[in-house]
TORTOR-235302 format. One record per residue (C-alpha): z, y, x; residue in three letters. Coordinates in steps of 0.001 Angstrom, whole numbers, plus 500000, padded with zeros to 6 digits. Example, Ala and Ser with C-alpha at 12.3 -4.5 7.8 and 13.67 -1.06 7.14 Angstrom:
! TORTOR-235302
{site {507800, 495500, 512300}, Ala};
{site {507140, 498940, 513670}, Ser};
END
This chain:
! TORTOR-235302
{site {867674, 248035, 304433}, Met};
{site {870823, 246775, 306068}, Leu};
{site {872703, 249918, 305003}, Tyr};
{site {871926, 249263, 301375}, Asn};
{site {872966, 245670, 301789}, Lys};
{site {876322, 246853, 303041}, Ile};
{site {877004, 249573, 300528}, His};
{site {875075, 248240, 297556}, Gly};
{site {875694, 245281, 295316}, Gln};
{site {874437, 242831, 297951}, Asp};
{site {876613, 244118, 300780}, Arg};
{site {878082, 240653, 301523}, Ala};
{site {874677, 239159, 302395}, Val};
{site {872254, 239991, 305153}, Glu};
{site {868557, 240256, 304418}, Ser};
{site {868246, 236741, 305826}, Thr};
{site {870827, 235475, 303323}, Gly};
{site {873447, 234775, 306004}, Thr};
{site {877046, 235476, 304981}, Ala};
{site {878608, 238398, 306813}, Leu};
{site {881992, 238662, 308466}, Asp};
{site {883839, 240938, 306053}, Thr};
{site {886719, 241675, 308412}, Ser};
{site {887112, 245250, 309585}, Arg};
{site {885663, 244429, 313010}, Arg};
{site {882770, 242440, 311612}, Gly};
{site {881967, 244902, 308852}, Phe};
{site {882051, 247851, 311205}, Leu};
{site {879878, 246113, 313765}, Lys};
{site {877205, 245590, 311124}, Ile};
{site {877458, 249256, 310075}, Val};
{site {877335, 250480, 313657}, Ala};
{site {874357, 248281, 314486}, Leu};
{site {872583, 249630, 311428}, Ala};
{site {873259, 253121, 312718}, Gly};
{site {872140, 252129, 316202}, Ala};
{site {868844, 250851, 314803}, Ala};
{site {868237, 254338, 313446}, Val};
{site {869642, 256082, 316493}, Ser};
{site {867873, 254204, 319246}, Phe};
{site {864698, 252943, 317628}, Gly};
{site {861262, 254464, 317291}, Gly};
{site {861167, 255974, 320760}, Gly};
{site {863656, 258658, 319804}, Val};
{site {865843, 259874, 322655}, Ala};
{site {869419, 258828, 322054}, Arg};
{site {872642, 258305, 323934}, Ala};
{site {872400, 255364, 326296}, Lys};
{site {873999, 252209, 324968}, Gly};
{site {875308, 251542, 321486}, Glu};
{site {877622, 253797, 319549}, Ile};
{site {881144, 252451, 320043}, Gly};
{site {882802, 250649, 317165}, Phe};
{site {885728, 253042, 317358}, Trp};
{site {886827, 253016, 313741}, Ala};
{site {888032, 249436, 314078}, Lys};
{site {890977, 250834, 316047}, Asp};
{site {892114, 253287, 313372}, Leu};
{site {895294, 252510, 311482}, Thr};
{site {895230, 252039, 307734}, Asp};
{site {896927, 255422, 307345}, Gln};
{site {894292, 257140, 309465}, Gln};
{site {891561, 255621, 307322}, Leu};
{site {893363, 256701, 304151}, Ile};
{site {893735, 260197, 305600}, Asp};
{site {889974, 260364, 306174}, Met};
{site {889290, 259235, 302607}, Tyr};
{site {891774, 261819, 301357}, Thr};
{site {890006, 264552, 303318}, Thr};
{site {886645, 263571, 301835}, Val};
{site {888214, 263804, 298376}, Leu};
{site {889973, 267093, 299096}, Arg};
{site {886685, 268702, 300093}, Ile};
{site {884872, 267247, 297079}, Arg};
{site {887417, 268386, 294504}, Trp};
{site {887737, 271830, 296061}, His};
{site {883984, 272260, 295682}, Glu};
{site {883841, 270900, 292144}, Arg};
{site {886798, 272973, 291001}, Thr};
{site {885405, 276131, 292542}, Met};
{site {881995, 275539, 290958}, Ala};
{site {883631, 275160, 287552}, Asp};
{site {885613, 278381, 288092}, Lys};
{site {882453, 280261, 288964}, Met};
{site {880745, 278921, 285841}, Leu};
{site {883559, 279434, 283331}, Thr};
{site {886026, 282113, 284486}, Asp};
{site {884686, 285685, 284160}, Pro};
{site {887663, 287013, 286139}, Asn};
{site {887124, 284743, 289098}, Tyr};
{site {885867, 286660, 292146}, Arg};
{site {885155, 283756, 294452}, Gly};
{site {881753, 282612, 295578}, Tyr};
{site {880627, 279754, 297744}, Asn};
{site {877834, 278039, 299607}, His};
{site {878919, 274604, 298429}, Phe};
{site {879485, 271701, 300804}, Tyr};
{site {879592, 268915, 298196}, Ala};
{site {877515, 265952, 299365}, Gly};
{site {878194, 266594, 303047}, Gln};
{site {881905, 265738, 303106}, Glu};
{site {881558, 262752, 305430}, Ala};
{site {880166, 264897, 308236}, Val};
{site {883044, 267360, 308550}, Ala};
{site {885610, 264611, 307948}, Thr};
{site {884194, 262175, 310481}, Gly};
{site {883773, 264819, 313181}, Ile};
{site {887180, 266476, 312778}, Cys};
{site {889008, 263132, 312614}, Ala};
{site {888162, 262704, 316311}, Thr};
{site {889561, 266101, 317306}, Leu};
{site {892950, 267571, 318142}, Arg};
{site {893714, 269803, 315218}, Asn};
{site {897024, 271403, 316168}, Gln};
{site {898351, 273586, 318951}, Gly};
{site {896362, 276791, 318669}, Gly};
{site {893463, 277822, 320875}, Val};
{site {895201, 276616, 324040}, Ile};
{site {895653, 273000, 322930}, Lys};
{site {893574, 272263, 319827}, Ala};
{site {889919, 271360, 319983}, Asp};
{site {887851, 274213, 318616}, Leu};
{site {885176, 274234, 315953}, Ile};
{site {882742, 276937, 314931}, Tyr};
{site {881437, 276745, 311396}, Ser};
{site {878452, 277935, 309373}, Thr};
{site {878053, 280039, 306231}, His};
{site {878948, 276791, 304384}, Arg};
{site {882455, 276545, 305848}, Pro};
{site {884914, 275142, 303279}, Ala};
{site {884389, 271500, 304240}, Gly};
{site {884761, 272168, 307949}, His};
{site {887888, 274253, 307375}, Ala};
{site {889609, 271634, 305228}, Leu};
{site {888691, 268810, 307607}, Ala};
{site {890143, 270811, 310501}, Lys};
{site {893442, 271121, 308676}, Gly};
{site {893687, 274663, 307331}, Ile};
{site {896035, 275360, 304429}, Asp};
{site {894230, 274567, 301169}, Leu};
{site {896168, 277065, 299054}, Lys};
{site {895598, 279912, 301482}, Lys};
{site {891892, 279127, 301726}, Met};
{site {891519, 279088, 297940}, Val};
{site {893329, 282428, 297768}, Ala};
{site {891149, 283873, 300506}, Glu};
{site {887965, 282955, 298674}, Met};
{site {889258, 284849, 295623}, Asp};
{site {890009, 287958, 297719}, Phe};
{site {893787, 287589, 297451}, Arg};
{site {896068, 289554, 299753}, Ala};
{site {898059, 286422, 300641}, Thr};
{site {894934, 284459, 301524}, Gly};
{site {894203, 282853, 304854}, Leu};
{site {892835, 286138, 306242}, Asn};
{site {894531, 288542, 303804}, Asn};
{site {891456, 288711, 301602}, Gly};
{site {889218, 290251, 304273}, Tyr};
{site {887096, 287196, 305040}, Ala};
{site {886331, 285732, 301602}, Ala};
{site {884163, 282645, 302081}, Glu};
{site {881755, 283201, 304945}, Met};
{site {884176, 284498, 307579}, His};
{site {887366, 282481, 307121}, Ile};
{site {889227, 281420, 310259}, Ser};
{site {892478, 279866, 311416}, Asp};
{site {892819, 279642, 315202}, Pro};
{site {896168, 277847, 314852}, Glu};
{site {894297, 274646, 313928}, Val};
{site {891281, 275419, 316105}, Gly};
{site {889079, 276640, 313253}, Phe};
{site {887540, 279610, 315013}, Met};
{site {885589, 280923, 312082}, Gly};
{site {882559, 280721, 309874}, Ala};
{site {879230, 282270, 310785}, Asp};
{site {877576, 284406, 308136}, Gly};
{site {874374, 284611, 310174}, Met};
{site {872145, 281705, 311129}, Ile};
{site {872325, 281101, 314826}, Gly};
{site {874972, 283001, 316834}, Pro};
{site {877695, 280366, 316360}, Gly};
{site {876557, 278029, 319152}, Pro};
{site {876374, 280879, 321670}, Val};
{site {879977, 281861, 320946}, Ile};
{site {880986, 278184, 320953}, Ala};
{site {879444, 277516, 324367}, Thr};
{site {881276, 280590, 325646}, Gly};
{site {884522, 278986, 324520}, Ser};
{site {883474, 275719, 326144}, Ala};
{site {882840, 277559, 329412}, Phe};
{site {886301, 279164, 329246}, Ala};
{site {887884, 275767, 328605}, Ile};
{site {886121, 274240, 331590}, Lys};
{site {887003, 277207, 333796}, Ala};
{site {890714, 276854, 333129}, Arg};
{site {890655, 273073, 333528}, Gly};
{site {891618, 272118, 329979}, Ser};
{site {890382, 268878, 328416}, Asp};
{site {889676, 270518, 325048}, Gln};
{site {886257, 270187, 323458}, Val};
{site {884256, 272572, 321290}, Val};
{site {882165, 271583, 318281}, Val};
{site {879570, 273811, 316685}, Asn};
{site {878290, 272955, 313212}, Phe};
{site {874811, 274152, 312351}, Gly};
{site {872302, 273538, 309612}, Gly};
{site {868776, 272255, 310089}, Asp};
{site {867554, 275867, 310037}, Gly};
{site {869294, 276644, 313321}, Thr};
{site {866741, 274587, 315250}, Tyr};
{site {864242, 277435, 314856}, Ala};
{site {866578, 280042, 316362}, Thr};
{site {866774, 280954, 320051}, Pro};
{site {870540, 280467, 319916}, His};
{site {870117, 276716, 319379}, Phe};
{site {868076, 276270, 322533}, His};
{site {869935, 278659, 324803}, Ser};
{site {873254, 277072, 323858}, Ala};
{site {872077, 273539, 324614}, Leu};
{site {870327, 274667, 327798}, Asn};
{site {873429, 276327, 329239}, Asn};
{site {875753, 273568, 328040}, Ala};
{site {873569, 271016, 329806}, Ala};
{site {873272, 273055, 333007}, Leu};
{site {877027, 273580, 333241}, Leu};
{site {878094, 270237, 331736}, Lys};
{site {880206, 271988, 329167}, Leu};
{site {882550, 270116, 326790}, Pro};
{site {880327, 271039, 323852}, Phe};
{site {879077, 269081, 320843}, Ile};
{site {876385, 270492, 318595}, Tyr};
{site {876408, 268926, 315125}, Val};
{site {873292, 269542, 313062}, Ile};
{site {873898, 268863, 309372}, Glu};
{site {870350, 268170, 308284}, Asn};
{site {870511, 268493, 304496}, Asn};
{site {866700, 268877, 304418}, Leu};
{site {866632, 272497, 303245}, Tyr};
{site {867480, 275818, 304821}, His};
{site {867914, 277993, 301806}, Gln};
{site {864876, 276966, 299765}, Tyr};
{site {862454, 275715, 302439}, Ala};
{site {862200, 272143, 303691}, His};
{site {863149, 271847, 307350}, Tyr};
{site {859670, 270527, 308197}, Ser};
{site {858425, 274122, 307829}, Tyr};
{site {860353, 275143, 310939}, Ser};
{site {860803, 271908, 312922}, Cys};
{site {857850, 269848, 314195}, Pro};
{site {859899, 266638, 314555}, Met};
{site {861257, 264265, 311973}, Lys};
{site {864509, 264054, 313933}, Asp};
{site {865944, 267308, 315238}, Ile};
{site {867938, 265189, 317686}, Ala};
{site {864672, 264786, 319607}, Asp};
{site {865406, 268232, 321049}, Ala};
{site {868073, 266626, 323220}, Ala};
{site {865340, 265124, 325395}, Gln};
{site {864381, 268584, 326663}, Thr};
{site {867870, 269182, 327998}, Tyr};
{site {868455, 265626, 329262}, Arg};
{site {871521, 265155, 327097}, Ile};
{site {872366, 262477, 324512}, Pro};
{site {870865, 263005, 321071}, Gly};
{site {872202, 260875, 318222}, Val};
{site {870975, 260493, 314658}, Val};
{site {873664, 259297, 312277}, Val};
{site {873965, 258594, 308562}, Asp};
{site {875819, 261673, 307398}, Gly};
{site {876826, 260054, 304108}, Gln};
{site {878967, 257449, 305872}, Asp};
{site {882203, 258825, 307306}, Val};
{site {882653, 255771, 309530}, Ile};
{site {879255, 256160, 311188}, Gln};
{site {879924, 259850, 311735}, Val};
{site {883349, 259098, 313204}, Tyr};
{site {881932, 256525, 315611}, Asn};
{site {879211, 258854, 316897}, Ala};
{site {881639, 261766, 317195}, Ala};
{site {884255, 259716, 319047}, Lys};
{site {881675, 258733, 321648}, Thr};
{site {880608, 262369, 322078}, Ala};
{site {884185, 263690, 322222}, Val};
{site {885267, 261113, 324810}, Asp};
{site {882218, 261976, 326867}, Arg};
{site {882963, 265700, 326711}, Ala};
{site {886638, 265225, 327640}, Arg};
{site {885589, 263190, 330657}, Ala};
{site {883496, 266094, 331959}, Gly};
{site {880164, 264433, 331221}, Glu};
{site {878738, 267322, 329236}, Gly};
{site {877302, 268030, 325789}, Pro};
{site {875909, 265867, 322994}, Thr};
{site {873615, 266743, 320098}, Leu};
{site {874436, 264894, 316864}, Ile};
{site {872118, 265096, 313875}, Glu};
{site {873760, 263950, 310652}, Ala};
{site {871284, 263173, 307873}, Lys};
{site {872927, 264442, 304717}, Thr};
{site {872316, 266363, 301494}, Tyr};
{site {873889, 269174, 299486}, Arg};
{site {874362, 268551, 295793}, Tyr};
{site {874336, 272196, 294741}, Tyr};
{site {871704, 274826, 295376}, Asn};
{site {871775, 277043, 298440}, His};
{site {874302, 279500, 297050}, Trp};
{site {876551, 279544, 294023}, Gly};
{site {876147, 277260, 291037}, Ala};
{site {872763, 277953, 289385}, Pro};
{site {871549, 274822, 287620}, Gly};
{site {875068, 273350, 287476}, Ala};
{site {877152, 272636, 284383}, Lys};
{site {880952, 272756, 284100}, Pro};
{site {882547, 269372, 284641}, Gly};
{site {879406, 267844, 286174}, Glu};
{site {878694, 267256, 289844}, Leu};
{site {875560, 268795, 291301}, Gly};
{site {872887, 271290, 290311}, Ala};
{site {869501, 270391, 288914}, Phe};
{site {866341, 272242, 288075}, Gly};
{site {865629, 275960, 288132}, Tyr};
{site {867310, 278274, 290622}, Asp};
{site {866544, 281939, 289871}, Pro};
{site {867158, 282884, 293496}, Leu};
{site {864454, 280450, 294584}, Ala};
{site {862068, 281630, 291828}, Ile};
{site {861477, 277970, 291024}, Ser};
{site {862880, 274478, 291206}, Ser};
{site {862551, 274005, 294960}, Phe};
{site {863524, 270333, 295140}, Arg};
{site {862810, 267419, 292808}, Pro};
{site {865633, 266366, 290494}, Glu};
{site {864926, 262747, 291392}, Arg};
{site {865565, 263573, 295034}, Glu};
{site {868967, 265064, 294208}, Val};
{site {869935, 262095, 292050}, Arg};
{site {868712, 259598, 294661}, Ala};
{site {870981, 261140, 297300}, Trp};
{site {873856, 261184, 294843}, Met};
{site {873493, 257407, 294569}, Gln};
{site {874606, 257283, 298209}, Arg};
{site {877638, 259453, 297708}, Asp};
{site {880095, 260029, 300607}, Pro};
{site {883077, 259583, 298290}, Val};
{site {881808, 256253, 296944}, Asp};
{site {880921, 254989, 300415}, Ile};
{site {884310, 255932, 301888}, Ala};
{site {886157, 254318, 298981}, Arg};
{site {884056, 251138, 299084}, Asp};
{site {884639, 250720, 302819}, Ile};
{site {888414, 250988, 302425}, Leu};
{site {888364, 248469, 299607}, Ile};
{site {886100, 246116, 301566}, Asp};
{site {888435, 246361, 304542}, Trp};
{site {891418, 245722, 302239}, Lys};
{site {893038, 248982, 303298}, Val};
{site {893450, 249872, 299617}, Val};
{site {892521, 248291, 296321}, Asp};
{site {890608, 250021, 293531}, Ala};
{site {893800, 251081, 291764}, Ala};
{site {895240, 252678, 294915}, Lys};
{site {891935, 254453, 295605}, Ala};
{site {892006, 255928, 292098}, Ser};
{site {895629, 256952, 292580}, Glu};
{site {894738, 258803, 295777}, Ile};
{site {891911, 260620, 294023}, Glu};
{site {894120, 261626, 291096}, Ala};
{site {896700, 263005, 293535}, Ser};
{site {894048, 265033, 295363}, Val};
{site {892679, 266449, 292110}, Lys};
{site {896162, 267617, 291194}, Gln};
{site {896688, 269113, 294652}, Glu};
{site {893475, 271106, 294296}, Val};
{site {894323, 272219, 290751}, Ala};
{site {897733, 273395, 291960}, Asp};
{site {896105, 275336, 294809}, Ala};
{site {893796, 277202, 292436}, Phe};
{site {896697, 277958, 290074}, Ala};
{site {898782, 279291, 292967}, Trp};
{site {895905, 281430, 294246}, Ala};
{site {895277, 282927, 290803}, Ala};
{site {898856, 284207, 290725}, Ala};
{site {898579, 286000, 294079}, Gln};
{site {897998, 289761, 294385}, Pro};
{site {894496, 291001, 295024}, Leu};
{site {893818, 292858, 298237}, Cys};
{site {893319, 296613, 297905}, Asn};
{site {889793, 297987, 298399}, Pro};
{site {891041, 300478, 301000}, Glu};
{site {892434, 297594, 303034}, Asp};
{site {888877, 296868, 304074}, Gly};
{site {889218, 299762, 306512}, Leu};
{site {892141, 298172, 308313}, Lys};
{site {891696, 296527, 311707}, His};
{site {888384, 298270, 312374}, Val};
{site {889790, 299383, 315737}, Phe};
{site {892499, 297842, 317889}, Val};
{site {894559, 301015, 317466}, Glu};
{site {894494, 303734, 314867}, Gly};
{site {893056, 303801, 311379}, Thr};
{site {889848, 304761, 309656}, Val};
{site {890151, 307257, 306835}, Glu};
{site {888462, 306448, 303548}, Ala};
{site {885565, 308729, 302691}, Arg};
{site {883797, 309103, 299398}, Gln};
{site {880070, 309452, 299238}, Phe};
{site {878528, 310983, 296175}, Gly};
END
């Protein structure tokens, strides 16, 4: 495949043996055309025309920032997994995002991530939120503290993992249930259109959301009203422990866009540049008042559905038996095959190929990120825990709820 030619050992040669243009413009055009072959071929409904080659216009610093974000997400996930496996006093838990870093990074790099809910673009997350939150620009230390139920965390220890939020950067919150996020997100998109803002709203959903009524009602209303709404499906093949084919009759969930007469794009979710290009097209379209887009990013999660069963400290990924699934629900070879197309490796190789950084600089950036993450976990561990009775705060707008004991 052309993708493998680009990112594998033979990336400088086409399948015909013709030498490629290795400049940023030439390299990106090959990547984008490879993505377009997936996106527009096989009779699948897609956005009209080719995905723009937008990443060619990014500065070196913007590209480095994207690579840094991919790394920040990866090392947060790896560090947290190790804490869960080795530290009996650690209270955090996670639905890990490792393996999907390019999706959140590529999408959020196209958005306005400052200015609060009046100026920033808004995103609504899933029950796997850490990657989205970090890509949107939330404070790493405060997020780490929040996930360990610390009183100085992002949401004062009330949210833990599945309900974190930071409206100041447009991160409107994670969704502990499968489905309602897009309905809330399209409500925000309607409000934005009603007040004449040019903000856009992105909803992240897993492949399992296709089978919910929320998925279809959100796209239906967004299409009817031409809302500035982008639905990103992160198809990592499994919702919990079931393959997505058990709940979706199509190979490509993006086919659903045909029903609502909106663009549907399939993109390689392991490649941050392909994700960025597809997202930039969708965001520009939404800002121009042209309505919603459905993006399906083909990706994979390296850990099991929840927590770190099957994982070992210091090693990336989880393999084999998951007691929550009652069995090994996915082949180890499948996991390892996806890990051969790792978002971190792909992002680093692209920057080196484009001569944005050399191998030494790429390693230096990664070492710096690892230290940043380690420092965040050390800071969080020194913060005070929230009090159990604090869980009764903010139940009502005014007044308090008295604690009651049941025996």
